[in-house]
KOLLUMGU-239172 format. One record per atom (N, C-alpha, C, O): residue number from 1; chain; atom name; y, z, x. Coordinates in nm, 3 decimals. Each point is the difference from the previous one (the first is absolute). Layout:
<recs>
  nr kette atom       y       z       x
 NUM     A   CA       Y       Z       X
...
</recs>
This chain:
<recs>
  nr kette atom       y       z       x
   1     A    N  -2.605  -3.962  -0.389
   1     A   CA   0.001   0.146   0.010
   1     A    C   0.113   0.096  -0.053
   1     A    O  -0.024   0.106  -0.057
   2     A    N   0.158  -0.158   0.085
   2     A   CA   0.090   0.044  -0.038
   2     A    C   0.023   0.009  -0.150
   2     A    O   0.042   0.096  -0.063
   3     A    N  -0.078  -0.217   0.019
   3     A   CA   0.010  -0.037  -0.157
   3     A    C  -0.096   0.107  -0.072
   3     A    O   0.035   0.056  -0.104
   4     A    N  -0.142  -0.034   0.158
   4     A   CA  -0.086   0.059  -0.082
   4     A    C   0.017   0.164   0.005
   4     A    O  -0.059   0.064  -0.087
   5     A    N   0.136   0.004   0.184
   5     A   CA   0.060   0.137  -0.001
   5     A    C   0.151  -0.010  -0.084
   5     A    O   0.045   0.107  -0.040
   6     A    N   0.033  -0.234   0.013
   6     A   CA   0.089   0.022  -0.073
   6     A    C  -0.043   0.015  -0.120
   6     A    O   0.047   0.093  -0.065
   7     A    N  -0.147  -0.182   0.004
   7     A   CA  -0.044  -0.013  -0.113
   7     A    C  -0.066   0.118  -0.054
   7     A    O  -0.009   0.022  -0.121
   8     A    N  -0.042   0.062   0.224
   8     A   CA  -0.076   0.128  -0.067
   8     A    C   0.104   0.083  -0.005
   8     A    O  -0.011   0.081  -0.092
   9     A    N   0.133  -0.067   0.174
   9     A   CA   0.099   0.104   0.000
   9     A    C   0.088  -0.035  -0.129
   9     A    O   0.066   0.099  -0.033
  10     A    N  -0.048  -0.187  -0.034
  10     A   CA   0.088  -0.038  -0.110
  10     A    C  -0.078   0.026  -0.118
  10     A    O  -0.113  -0.048   0.004
  11     A    N   0.149   0.126  -0.128
  11     A   CA  -0.070   0.023  -0.090
  11     A    C   0.017  -0.143  -0.105
  11     A    O   0.100  -0.062  -0.036
  12     A    N  -0.236   0.046   0.009
  12     A   CA  -0.020  -0.101  -0.105
  12     A    C   0.055   0.011  -0.148
  12     A    O  -0.007   0.111  -0.051
  13     A    N   0.049  -0.190  -0.006
  13     A   CA   0.046   0.004  -0.154
  13     A    C   0.155   0.027  -0.002
  13     A    O   0.073  -0.015   0.098
  14     A    N  -0.034   0.056  -0.218
  14     A   CA   0.118   0.022  -0.023
  14     A    C   0.051   0.161   0.067
  14     A    O  -0.075   0.097  -0.009
  15     A    N   0.193  -0.087   0.067
  15     A   CA   0.045   0.105   0.034
  15     A    C   0.000   0.103  -0.147
  15     A    O   0.020  -0.047  -0.113
  16     A    N  -0.044   0.187   0.140
  16     A   CA  -0.001   0.132  -0.054
  16     A    C   0.145   0.024  -0.045
  16     A    O   0.084  -0.021   0.087
  17     A    N  -0.045   0.056  -0.191
  17     A   CA   0.123   0.046  -0.048
  17     A    C   0.039   0.123   0.099
  17     A    O  -0.074   0.096   0.022
  18     A    N   0.194  -0.113   0.031
  18     A   CA   0.040   0.140   0.083
  18     A    C   0.142   0.042  -0.036
  18     A    O   0.090  -0.084   0.004
  19     A    N  -0.065   0.210  -0.039
  19     A   CA   0.105   0.037  -0.048
  19     A    C   0.043   0.120   0.079
  19     A    O  -0.069   0.102   0.011
  20     A    N   0.189  -0.119   0.045
  20     A   CA   0.045   0.106   0.101
  20     A    C   0.155   0.087  -0.092
  20     A    O   0.098  -0.062  -0.043
  21     A    N  -0.111   0.157   0.037
  21     A   CA   0.096   0.085  -0.082
  21     A    C   0.069   0.093   0.109
  21     A    O  -0.011  -0.003   0.122
  22     A    N   0.097   0.096  -0.213
  22     A   CA   0.075   0.110   0.076
  22     A    C  -0.106   0.121   0.034
  22     A    O   0.026   0.099   0.068
  23     A    N  -0.141  -0.128  -0.125
  23     A   CA  -0.080   0.139   0.022
  23     A    C  -0.051   0.023   0.135
  23     A    O  -0.039   0.108   0.044
  24     A    N   0.042  -0.227   0.020
  24     A   CA  -0.072   0.040   0.168
  24     A    C   0.141   0.044   0.066
  24     A    O  -0.004   0.039   0.116
  25     A    N   0.115  -0.043  -0.177
  25     A   CA   0.108   0.077   0.085
  25     A    C  -0.030   0.133  -0.050
  25     A    O   0.006   0.075   0.098
  26     A    N  -0.036  -0.009  -0.203
  26     A   CA  -0.035   0.102  -0.005
  26     A    C  -0.075   0.091   0.117
  26     A    O   0.039   0.093   0.070
  27     A    N  -0.151  -0.159  -0.082
  27     A   CA  -0.140   0.044   0.118
  27     A    C   0.076  -0.010   0.110
  27     A    O  -0.021   0.098   0.072
  28     A    N   0.095  -0.169  -0.028
  28     A   CA   0.086  -0.013   0.150
  28     A    C   0.086   0.113   0.008
  28     A    O   0.006   0.060   0.107
  29     A    N   0.064  -0.022  -0.208
  29     A   CA   0.102   0.118   0.013
  29     A    C  -0.088   0.141   0.002
  29     A    O   0.030   0.096   0.071
  30     A    N  -0.127  -0.099  -0.150
  30     A   CA  -0.080   0.109   0.036
  30     A    C  -0.090   0.013   0.107
  30     A    O  -0.041   0.114   0.022
  31     A    N   0.003  -0.205   0.048
  31     A   CA  -0.068  -0.023   0.137
  31     A    C   0.104   0.058   0.079
  31     A    O  -0.017   0.098   0.073
  32     A    N   0.146  -0.172  -0.091
  32     A   CA   0.123   0.049   0.160
  32     A    C   0.029   0.149  -0.036
  32     A    O   0.012   0.078   0.094
  33     A    N   0.003  -0.028  -0.234
  33     A   CA  -0.001   0.156   0.008
  33     A    C  -0.095   0.077   0.040
  33     A    O   0.030   0.107   0.053
  34     A    N  -0.149  -0.138  -0.066
  34     A   CA  -0.120   0.092   0.070
  34     A    C  -0.010  -0.059   0.131
  34     A    O  -0.081   0.067   0.063
  35     A    N   0.130  -0.169   0.014
  35     A   CA   0.002  -0.008   0.154
  35     A    C   0.117   0.073   0.039
  35     A    O  -0.025   0.053   0.108
  36     A    N   0.160  -0.022  -0.151
  36     A   CA   0.100   0.069   0.048
  36     A    C  -0.026   0.134  -0.025
  36     A    O   0.058   0.087   0.065
  37     A    N  -0.140  -0.058  -0.154
  37     A   CA  -0.045   0.132  -0.012
  37     A    C  -0.094   0.066   0.097
  37     A    O   0.024   0.115   0.036
  38     A    N  -0.132  -0.181   0.009
  38     A   CA  -0.078   0.014   0.115
  38     A    C   0.090  -0.006   0.125
  38     A    O   0.001   0.085   0.089
  39     A    N   0.067  -0.185  -0.094
  39     A   CA   0.100  -0.015   0.152
  39     A    C   0.078   0.118   0.023
  39     A    O   0.014   0.042   0.115
  40     A    N   0.045   0.020  -0.227
  40     A   CA   0.081   0.101   0.014
  40     A    C  -0.038   0.155  -0.003
  40     A    O   0.054   0.081   0.076
  41     A    N  -0.135  -0.053  -0.155
  41     A   CA  -0.083   0.104  -0.032
  41     A    C  -0.132   0.032   0.047
  41     A    O  -0.042   0.115   0.002
  42     A    N  -0.027  -0.218   0.038
  42     A   CA  -0.147   0.045   0.025
  42     A    C  -0.040  -0.071   0.141
  42     A    O  -0.119  -0.019   0.026
  43     A    N   0.204  -0.013   0.048
  43     A   CA  -0.056  -0.038   0.131
  43     A    C   0.078   0.080   0.096
  43     A    O   0.123   0.005   0.002
  44     A    N  -0.198   0.054   0.072
  44     A   CA   0.066   0.059   0.143
  44     A    C  -0.073  -0.059   0.109
  44     A    O  -0.114  -0.044   0.004
  45     A    N   0.218   0.054   0.096
  45     A   CA  -0.014  -0.041   0.121
  45     A    C   0.009   0.108   0.081
  45     A    O   0.102   0.068  -0.009
  46     A    N  -0.217  -0.026   0.115
  46     A   CA   0.036   0.098   0.081
  46     A    C  -0.033  -0.045   0.128
  46     A    O  -0.090  -0.080   0.026
  47     A    N   0.190   0.152   0.079
  47     A   CA  -0.013  -0.067   0.158
  47     A    C  -0.024   0.154   0.041
  47     A    O   0.089   0.084  -0.008
  48     A    N  -0.222  -0.056   0.054
  48     A   CA  -0.033   0.114   0.064
  48     A    C   0.047   0.017   0.152
  48     A    O   0.007   0.112   0.052
  49     A    N   0.020  -0.210   0.005
  49     A   CA   0.022  -0.009   0.128
  49     A    C   0.176  -0.006   0.026
  49     A    O   0.063   0.033   0.100
  50     A    N  -0.022  -0.080  -0.213
  50     A   CA   0.155  -0.045   0.004
  50     A    C   0.023  -0.147  -0.003
  50     A    O  -0.086  -0.082  -0.032
  51     A    N   0.196   0.058   0.064
  51     A   CA   0.045  -0.147   0.012
  51     A    C   0.054  -0.029   0.173
  51     A    O   0.031   0.094   0.073
  52     A    N  -0.029  -0.183  -0.045
  52     A   CA   0.003  -0.020   0.138
  52     A    C   0.176  -0.021  -0.030
  52     A    O   0.049  -0.025  -0.111
  53     A    N   0.032   0.044   0.245
  53     A   CA   0.143  -0.020  -0.008
  53     A    C   0.018  -0.143   0.040
  53     A    O  -0.050  -0.048   0.102
  54     A    N   0.117  -0.013  -0.182
  54     A   CA   0.044  -0.125   0.063
  54     A    C   0.125  -0.047   0.062
  54     A    O   0.083   0.091   0.002
  55     A    N  -0.033  -0.216   0.058
  55     A   CA   0.123   0.006   0.023
  55     A    C   0.121  -0.015  -0.103
  55     A    O  -0.027  -0.042  -0.112
  56     A    N   0.122   0.066   0.135
  56     A   CA   0.146   0.030  -0.076
  56     A    C   0.010  -0.165  -0.050
  56     A    O   0.041  -0.027  -0.113
  57     A    N  -0.078  -0.067   0.196
  57     A   CA   0.023  -0.123  -0.030
  57     A    C  -0.081  -0.065  -0.102
  57     A    O   0.028  -0.084  -0.086
  58     A    N  -0.142   0.150   0.120
  58     A   CA  -0.104  -0.071  -0.117
  58     A    C   0.019   0.064  -0.169
  58     A    O  -0.035  -0.048  -0.107
  59     A    N   0.100   0.167   0.139
  59     A   CA   0.006   0.087  -0.137
  59     A    C   0.147  -0.086  -0.051
  59     A    O   0.021  -0.014  -0.121
  60     A    N   0.044  -0.022   0.189
  60     A   CA   0.122  -0.058  -0.052
  60     A    C  -0.014  -0.152  -0.033
  60     A    O   0.062  -0.057  -0.090
  61     A    N  -0.145   0.005   0.168
  61     A   CA  -0.076  -0.116  -0.061
  61     A    C  -0.056   0.021  -0.152
  61     A    O   0.041  -0.074  -0.090
  62     A    N  -0.116   0.155   0.069
  62     A   CA  -0.064   0.007  -0.091
  62     A    C   0.099   0.054  -0.148
  62     A    O  -0.010  -0.022  -0.121
  63     A    N   0.085   0.083   0.190
  63     A   CA   0.102   0.032  -0.100
  63     A    C   0.099  -0.096  -0.066
  63     A    O   0.054   0.015  -0.110
  64     A    N  -0.038  -0.131   0.207
  64     A   CA   0.081  -0.106  -0.054
  64     A    C  -0.087  -0.091  -0.102
  64     A    O   0.052  -0.074  -0.084
  65     A    N  -0.221   0.093   0.106
  65     A   CA  -0.070  -0.077  -0.079
  65     A    C  -0.108   0.085  -0.059
  65     A    O  -0.119  -0.001   0.033
  66     A    N   0.172   0.068  -0.117
  66     A   CA  -0.096   0.087  -0.095
  66     A    C  -0.080  -0.058  -0.083
  66     A    O  -0.106   0.058  -0.025
  67     A    N   0.128  -0.160  -0.025
  67     A   CA  -0.071  -0.072  -0.111
  67     A    C  -0.087  -0.116   0.054
  67     A    O  -0.052  -0.080  -0.078
  68     A    N   0.037   0.072   0.207
  68     A   CA  -0.055  -0.083   0.066
  68     A    C  -0.141   0.051   0.028
  68     A    O  -0.007   0.096   0.077
  69     A    N  -0.119  -0.150  -0.131
  69     A   CA  -0.126   0.044   0.019
  69     A    C  -0.022   0.037   0.137
  69     A    O  -0.027   0.113   0.042
  70     A    N   0.045  -0.258   0.047
  70     A   CA  -0.047  -0.020   0.129
  70     A    C   0.053   0.109   0.075
  70     A    O  -0.076   0.083   0.050
  71     A    N   0.201  -0.078  -0.037
  71     A   CA   0.073   0.086   0.070
  71     A    C  -0.060   0.157  -0.020
  71     A    O  -0.039   0.085   0.080
  72     A    N   0.049  -0.086  -0.196
  72     A   CA  -0.070   0.179  -0.049
  72     A    C  -0.140   0.035   0.054
  72     A    O  -0.045   0.108   0.035
  73     A    N  -0.017  -0.245  -0.039
  73     A   CA  -0.147   0.040   0.019
  73     A    C  -0.006   0.022   0.161
  73     A    O  -0.084   0.076   0.048
  74     A    N   0.185  -0.154   0.039
  74     A   CA  -0.011   0.005   0.163
  74     A    C   0.047   0.135   0.015
  74     A    O  -0.060   0.061   0.088
  75     A    N   0.158   0.012  -0.155
  75     A   CA   0.038   0.116   0.025
  75     A    C  -0.085   0.118  -0.022
  75     A    O  -0.022   0.096   0.075
  76     A    N  -0.027  -0.125  -0.206
  76     A   CA  -0.134   0.098  -0.015
  76     A    C  -0.099   0.019   0.076
  76     A    O  -0.047   0.111   0.026
  77     A    N   0.003  -0.228   0.019
  77     A   CA  -0.109  -0.023   0.104
  77     A    C   0.039   0.095   0.143
  77     A    O  -0.077   0.076   0.059
  78     A    N   0.210  -0.105  -0.028
  78     A   CA   0.017   0.060   0.130
  78     A    C   0.029   0.135   0.007
  78     A    O   0.021   0.057   0.107
  79     A    N  -0.017   0.019  -0.258
  79     A   CA   0.035   0.113   0.001
  79     A    C  -0.158   0.080  -0.037
  79     A    O  -0.014   0.121  -0.018
  80     A    N  -0.056  -0.186   0.015
  80     A   CA  -0.171   0.036  -0.023
  80     A    C  -0.065  -0.022   0.114
  80     A    O  -0.101   0.066   0.021
  81     A    N   0.140  -0.152   0.067
  81     A   CA  -0.111  -0.043   0.126
  81     A    C  -0.032   0.165   0.042
  81     A    O   0.077   0.095   0.011
  82     A    N  -0.225  -0.109   0.007
  82     A   CA  -0.066   0.122   0.062
  82     A    C  -0.009   0.129  -0.080
  82     A    O  -0.065   0.098   0.035
  83     A    N   0.144  -0.111  -0.158
  83     A   CA   0.000   0.114  -0.102
  83     A    C  -0.126  -0.034  -0.104
  83     A    O  -0.063  -0.104  -0.015
  84     A    N   0.051   0.220  -0.045
  84     A   CA  -0.114  -0.030  -0.131
  84     A    C   0.096   0.023  -0.096
  84     A    O   0.112   0.047   0.022
  85     A    N  -0.169  -0.089  -0.159
  85     A   CA   0.066  -0.030  -0.124
  85     A    C  -0.113   0.056  -0.090
  85     A    O  -0.115  -0.039   0.023
  86     A    N   0.141   0.131  -0.128
  86     A   CA  -0.103   0.005  -0.123
  86     A    C   0.090  -0.014  -0.119
  86     A    O   0.112   0.051  -0.008
  87     A    N  -0.168  -0.123  -0.082
  87     A   CA   0.025  -0.040  -0.126
  87     A    C  -0.052   0.058  -0.112
  87     A    O  -0.119  -0.021  -0.022
  88     A    N   0.190   0.099  -0.066
  88     A   CA  -0.055   0.053  -0.092
  88     A    C   0.023  -0.021  -0.139
  88     A    O   0.086  -0.086  -0.017
  89     A    N  -0.125   0.126  -0.074
  89     A   CA   0.009  -0.041  -0.145
  89     A    C   0.018   0.143  -0.063
  89     A    O  -0.083   0.088   0.021
  90     A    N   0.193  -0.068  -0.099
  90     A   CA   0.036   0.116  -0.062
  90     A    C  -0.067  -0.020  -0.122
  90     A    O   0.019  -0.107  -0.058
  91     A    N  -0.110   0.206  -0.002
  91     A   CA  -0.084  -0.013  -0.133
  91     A    C   0.114   0.086  -0.101
  91     A    O   0.087   0.082   0.030
  92     A    N  -0.129  -0.141  -0.166
  92     A   CA   0.091   0.078  -0.087
  92     A    C   0.010   0.136  -0.024
  92     A    O   0.093   0.059  -0.055
  93     A    N  -0.225  -0.003   0.113
  93     A   CA   0.026   0.166  -0.003
  93     A    C   0.049   0.041   0.149
  93     A    O  -0.037   0.110   0.042
  94     A    N   0.112  -0.187   0.036
  94     A   CA   0.065   0.034   0.125
  94     A    C  -0.091   0.007   0.114
  94     A    O   0.060   0.028   0.104
  95     A    N  -0.169  -0.042  -0.093
  95     A   CA  -0.111  -0.028   0.104
  95     A    C   0.009  -0.120   0.051
  95     A    O   0.025  -0.100  -0.068
  96     A    N  -0.049   0.099   0.213
  96     A   CA   0.019  -0.109   0.077
  96     A    C  -0.121  -0.052   0.047
  96     A    O  -0.070   0.075   0.068
  97     A    N   0.023  -0.210  -0.094
  97     A   CA  -0.110  -0.048   0.079
  97     A    C   0.050  -0.125   0.081
  97     A    O   0.073  -0.095  -0.028
  98     A    N  -0.136   0.131   0.133
  98     A   CA   0.001  -0.094   0.131
  98     A    C  -0.051  -0.140  -0.031
  98     A    O  -0.114  -0.013  -0.046
  99     A    N   0.197  -0.098   0.068
  99     A   CA  -0.025  -0.134  -0.030
  99     A    C  -0.070  -0.040   0.130
  99     A    O  -0.108  -0.058   0.003
 100     A    N   0.182   0.095   0.108
 100     A   CA  -0.053  -0.058   0.129
 100     A    C   0.091   0.076   0.121
 100     A    O   0.117   0.028  -0.024
 101     A    N  -0.167  -0.002   0.130
 101     A   CA   0.056   0.034   0.116
 101     A    C  -0.062  -0.083   0.115
 101     A    O  -0.120  -0.027   0.008
 102     A    N   0.214  -0.008   0.077
 102     A   CA   0.027  -0.096   0.105
 102     A    C   0.088   0.020   0.111
 102     A    O   0.091   0.083  -0.007
 103     A    N  -0.113  -0.160   0.121
 103     A   CA   0.084   0.012   0.100
 103     A    C   0.030  -0.122   0.040
 103     A    O  -0.085  -0.088  -0.003
 104     A    N   0.217   0.066   0.049
 104     A   CA   0.085  -0.139   0.004
 104     A    C  -0.045  -0.019   0.138
 104     A    O   0.015   0.109   0.054
 105     A    N  -0.065  -0.195   0.033
 105     A   CA  -0.070  -0.015   0.127
 105     A    C   0.132  -0.068   0.064
 105     A    O   0.057   0.055   0.094
 106     A    N  -0.014  -0.176  -0.149
 106     A   CA   0.121  -0.042   0.053
 106     A    C   0.094  -0.081  -0.103
 106     A    O  -0.029   0.005  -0.119
 107     A    N   0.128  -0.072   0.158
 107     A   CA   0.119  -0.053  -0.075
 107     A    C  -0.053  -0.121  -0.087
 107     A    O   0.067  -0.035  -0.098
 108     A    N  -0.194  -0.035   0.131
 108     A   CA  -0.022  -0.117  -0.045
 108     A    C  -0.148   0.032  -0.075
 108     A    O  -0.081  -0.089  -0.023
 109     A    N   0.062   0.214  -0.008
 109     A   CA  -0.133   0.037  -0.051
 109     A    C   0.003  -0.066  -0.176
 109     A    O   0.087   0.005  -0.087
 110     A    N  -0.217  -0.059   0.090
 110     A   CA  -0.005  -0.078  -0.162
 110     A    C  -0.048   0.114  -0.069
 110     A    O  -0.109   0.054   0.019
 111     A    N   0.204  -0.017  -0.106
 111     A   CA  -0.035   0.131  -0.087
 111     A    C  -0.087  -0.024  -0.113
 111     A    O  -0.037   0.092  -0.073
 112     A    N  -0.008  -0.245   0.052
 112     A   CA  -0.103  -0.042  -0.096
 112     A    C  -0.150   0.063   0.069
 112     A    O  -0.104  -0.009  -0.065
 113     A    N   0.106   0.048   0.148
 113     A   CA  -0.137   0.056   0.062
 113     A    C  -0.022   0.163  -0.039
 113     A    O  -0.095   0.068   0.040
 114     A    N   0.202  -0.024  -0.123
 114     A   CA   0.010   0.121  -0.064
 114     A    C  -0.069  -0.003  -0.153
 114     A    O   0.085  -0.037  -0.081
 115     A    N  -0.184   0.057   0.035
 115     A   CA  -0.057  -0.036  -0.100
 115     A    C   0.113   0.014  -0.134
 115     A    O   0.024  -0.089  -0.081
 116     A    N   0.035   0.222   0.083
 116     A   CA   0.094   0.042  -0.120
 116     A    C   0.084  -0.149  -0.005
 116     A    O  -0.004  -0.086  -0.087
 117     A    N   0.079   0.089   0.213
 117     A   CA   0.098  -0.123  -0.003
 117     A    C  -0.048  -0.127  -0.008
 117     A    O   0.080  -0.093  -0.001
 118     A    N  -0.191   0.074  -0.004
 118     A   CA  -0.055  -0.141  -0.033
 118     A    C  -0.020  -0.020  -0.150
 118     A    O   0.014  -0.103  -0.066
 119     A    N  -0.042   0.202   0.036
 119     A   CA  -0.007   0.012  -0.158
 119     A    C   0.135   0.002  -0.076
 119     A    O   0.019  -0.069  -0.101
 120     A    N   0.062   0.140   0.147
 120     A   CA   0.129   0.042  -0.059
 120     A    C   0.113  -0.058   0.083
 120     A    O   0.088   0.082   0.029
 121     A    N  -0.074  -0.197   0.012
 121     A   CA   0.108  -0.032   0.113
 121     A    C   0.152   0.055  -0.031
 121     A    O   0.093   0.007   0.080
 122     A    N  -0.094   0.029  -0.213
 122     A   CA   0.171   0.066  -0.045
 122     A    C   0.011   0.146   0.077
 122     A    O   0.109   0.056   0.012
 123     A    N  -0.204  -0.012   0.029
 123     A   CA   0.044   0.110   0.102
 123     A    C   0.052  -0.026   0.094
 123     A    O   0.074   0.087   0.046
 124     A    N  -0.083  -0.203   0.021
 124     A   CA   0.048  -0.026   0.132
 124     A    C   0.171  -0.015  -0.066
 124     A    O   0.084   0.082   0.040
 125     A    N  -0.050  -0.171  -0.122
 125     A   CA   0.131  -0.021  -0.065
 125     A    C   0.065   0.149  -0.003
 125     A    O   0.094   0.042   0.068
 126     A    N  -0.157   0.013  -0.148
 126     A   CA   0.043   0.158  -0.027
 126     A    C   0.040   0.069   0.127
 126     A    O   0.110   0.054   0.015
 127     A    N  -0.203  -0.057   0.072
 127     A   CA   0.025   0.073   0.142
 127     A    C   0.122  -0.060   0.058
 127     A    O   0.082   0.075   0.054
 128     A    N  -0.062  -0.208  -0.060
 128     A   CA   0.119  -0.045   0.074
 128     A    C   0.128   0.020  -0.086
 128     A    O   0.103   0.014   0.066
 129     A    N  -0.093  -0.010  -0.183
 129     A   CA   0.102   0.031  -0.103
 129     A    C   0.030   0.187   0.000
 129     A    O   0.114   0.031  -0.035
 130     A    N  -0.177   0.045   0.060
 130     A   CA  -0.030   0.141   0.034
 130     A    C   0.085   0.012   0.114
 130     A    O   0.111   0.053  -0.006
 131     A    N  -0.165  -0.108   0.122
 131     A   CA   0.064   0.007   0.137
 131     A    C   0.155  -0.073  -0.016
 131     A    O   0.101   0.050   0.049
 132     A    N  -0.101  -0.143  -0.105
 132     A   CA   0.148  -0.049  -0.017
 132     A    C   0.116   0.113  -0.045
 132     A    O   0.115   0.018   0.040
 133     A    N  -0.195   0.045  -0.135
 133     A   CA   0.109   0.090  -0.096
 133     A    C   0.018   0.119   0.085
 133     A    O   0.107   0.062  -0.001
 134     A    N  -0.234  -0.016   0.095
 134     A   CA   0.049   0.097   0.103
 134     A    C   0.088  -0.049   0.095
 134     A    O   0.076   0.086   0.045
 135     A    N  -0.062  -0.194  -0.003
 135     A   CA   0.081  -0.039   0.108
 135     A    C   0.139  -0.012  -0.067
 135     A    O   0.095   0.059   0.051
 136     A    N  -0.082  -0.121  -0.147
 136     A   CA   0.151   0.006  -0.087
 136     A    C   0.020   0.138  -0.044
 136     A    O   0.120   0.025  -0.002
 137     A    N  -0.181   0.058  -0.029
 137     A   CA   0.029   0.155   0.002
 137     A    C   0.043   0.057   0.123
 137     A    O   0.068   0.102  -0.006
 138     A    N  -0.098  -0.155   0.120
 138     A   CA   0.026   0.064   0.129
 138     A    C   0.090  -0.049   0.039
 138     A    O   0.063   0.068   0.081
 139     A    N  -0.021  -0.177  -0.106
 139     A   CA   0.144  -0.110   0.050
 139     A    C   0.057  -0.034  -0.146
 139     A    O  -0.053  -0.102  -0.043
 140     A    N   0.145   0.158  -0.043
 140     A   CA   0.053  -0.052  -0.106
 140     A    C   0.080  -0.113   0.046
 140     A    O   0.049   0.010   0.113
 141     A    N  -0.025  -0.126  -0.188
 141     A   CA   0.057  -0.105   0.014
 141     A    C   0.142   0.082  -0.071
 141     A    O   0.012   0.093  -0.080
 142     A    N   0.104  -0.200   0.171
 142     A   CA   0.136   0.014  -0.072
 142     A    C   0.027  -0.013  -0.130
 142     A    O   0.060   0.087  -0.063
 143     A    N  -0.108  -0.213   0.004
 143     A   CA   0.025  -0.054  -0.098
 143     A    C  -0.107   0.104  -0.123
 143     A    O   0.014  -0.045  -0.114
 144     A    N  -0.079   0.127   0.117
 144     A   CA  -0.077   0.065  -0.116
 144     A    C   0.100   0.093  -0.069
 144     A    O   0.066   0.089   0.054
 145     A    N  -0.066  -0.121  -0.168
 145     A   CA   0.066   0.105  -0.075
 145     A    C  -0.011   0.158   0.046
 145     A    O  -0.100   0.049   0.054
 146     A    N   0.205   0.011  -0.081
 146     A   CA  -0.004   0.162  -0.017
 146     A    C  -0.093   0.048  -0.100
 146     A    O  -0.083   0.083   0.036
 147     A    N   0.085  -0.119  -0.146
 147     A   CA  -0.112   0.059  -0.084
 147     A    C  -0.140  -0.014   0.052
 147     A    O  -0.068   0.103   0.003
 148     A    N   0.003  -0.240   0.048
 148     A   CA  -0.112   0.001   0.070
 148     A    C   0.003   0.074   0.101
 148     A    O  -0.106   0.059   0.015
 149     A    N   0.189  -0.035   0.067
 149     A   CA  -0.017   0.116   0.099
 149     A    C  -0.014   0.127  -0.023
 149     A    O  -0.079   0.071   0.062
 150     A    N   0.166  -0.024  -0.169
 150     A   CA  -0.027   0.131  -0.045
 150     A    C  -0.134   0.007  -0.083
 150     A    O  -0.066   0.102   0.015
 151     A    N   0.019  -0.199  -0.100
 151     A   CA  -0.118   0.025  -0.049
 151     A    C  -0.122  -0.021   0.100
 151     A    O  -0.119   0.000  -0.029
 152     A    N   0.170  -0.016   0.137
 152     A   CA  -0.126   0.002   0.105
 152     A    C   0.013   0.141   0.087
 152     A    O  -0.096   0.043   0.062
 153     A    N   0.227   0.024  -0.062
 153     A   CA  -0.001   0.130   0.067
 153     A    C   0.070  -0.045   0.134
 153     A    O  -0.022   0.076   0.094
 154     A    N   0.097  -0.179  -0.070
 154     A   CA   0.064  -0.014   0.111
 154     A    C   0.143   0.031   0.001
 154     A    O   0.067  -0.038  -0.096
 155     A    N  -0.019   0.093   0.175
 155     A   CA   0.148   0.034  -0.023
 155     A    C   0.067  -0.103   0.119
 155     A    O  -0.053  -0.025   0.109
 156     A    N   0.195  -0.033  -0.163
 156     A   CA   0.039  -0.127   0.038
 156     A    C   0.082   0.046   0.126
 156     A    O   0.012  -0.080   0.092
 157     A    N   0.049   0.213  -0.082
 157     A   CA   0.091   0.052   0.132
 157     A    C   0.137  -0.040  -0.060
 157     A    O   0.098   0.030   0.068
 158     A    N  -0.073  -0.107  -0.212
 158     A   CA   0.117  -0.005   0.003
 158     A    C   0.092   0.110  -0.074
 158     A    O  -0.059   0.061  -0.089
 159     A    N   0.186  -0.027   0.109
 159     A   CA   0.073   0.138  -0.071
 159     A    C   0.035  -0.105  -0.128
 159     A    O   0.017  -0.122  -0.002
 160     A    N  -0.016   0.216  -0.094
 160     A   CA   0.022  -0.043  -0.121
 160     A    C   0.122   0.094  -0.050
 160     A    O   0.008   0.122   0.016
 161     A    N   0.087  -0.206  -0.080
 161     A   CA   0.130   0.067  -0.050
 161     A    C  -0.007   0.014  -0.148
 161     A    O  -0.036  -0.092  -0.074
 162     A    N   0.069   0.196   0.039
 162     A   CA   0.018   0.019  -0.142
 162     A    C   0.120  -0.040  -0.054
 162     A    O   0.105   0.000   0.065
 163     A    N  -0.117  -0.042  -0.206
 163     A   CA   0.111  -0.064  -0.055
 163     A    C   0.088   0.091  -0.093
 163     A    O  -0.063   0.062  -0.085
 164     A    N   0.162  -0.049   0.087
 164     A   CA   0.090   0.096  -0.049
 164     A    C  -0.017  -0.035  -0.158
 164     A    O  -0.009  -0.118  -0.032
 165     A    N   0.005   0.205  -0.052
 165     A   CA  -0.019  -0.007  -0.127
 165     A    C   0.132  -0.040  -0.058
 165     A    O   0.097   0.064   0.041
 166     A    N  -0.073  -0.172  -0.141
 166     A   CA   0.125  -0.015  -0.079
 166     A    C   0.002   0.084  -0.120
 166     A    O  -0.083   0.008  -0.090
 167     A    N   0.219   0.066   0.109
 167     A   CA   0.027   0.075  -0.110
 167     A    C   0.067  -0.038  -0.131
 167     A    O   0.094  -0.077   0.019
 168     A    N  -0.110   0.101  -0.121
 168     A   CA   0.064  -0.073  -0.119
 168     A    C   0.117   0.099  -0.095
 168     A    O   0.058  -0.048  -0.097
</recs>
């Protein structure tokens, strides 16, 4: 039985010539650019009921693990329990189209039950990244450089000393 299945799965005859060159990288780069454009400029998460307040300990844990998806997903779900979330896409003319509207019932809710998230799972990844950015703006880390903080509009609270100009 297994031999018949294997024989049917393997193509008969000589393999066809297959060439792989750098043109596939161009398509991948264009795909990544389009994906980043959608993520940065076309997706909007609206929280009509706001977000839950969570323990400072949980926020501190998330700050130390900003790039760990599981930790950020757990934090995101804690912030959304009992709250509704609306995901919109912003059209080229500036109008908004609602992709989905749902309420998070519990911390361990399977978001794959939401049709839009089931079709586009990257929406959850982006949501956790946005929550991570929200937390890092709320509590800037000491090793973040000053230009990054100024670009984000956050004051450091440190006094700056003007350097005396050297006269020649």
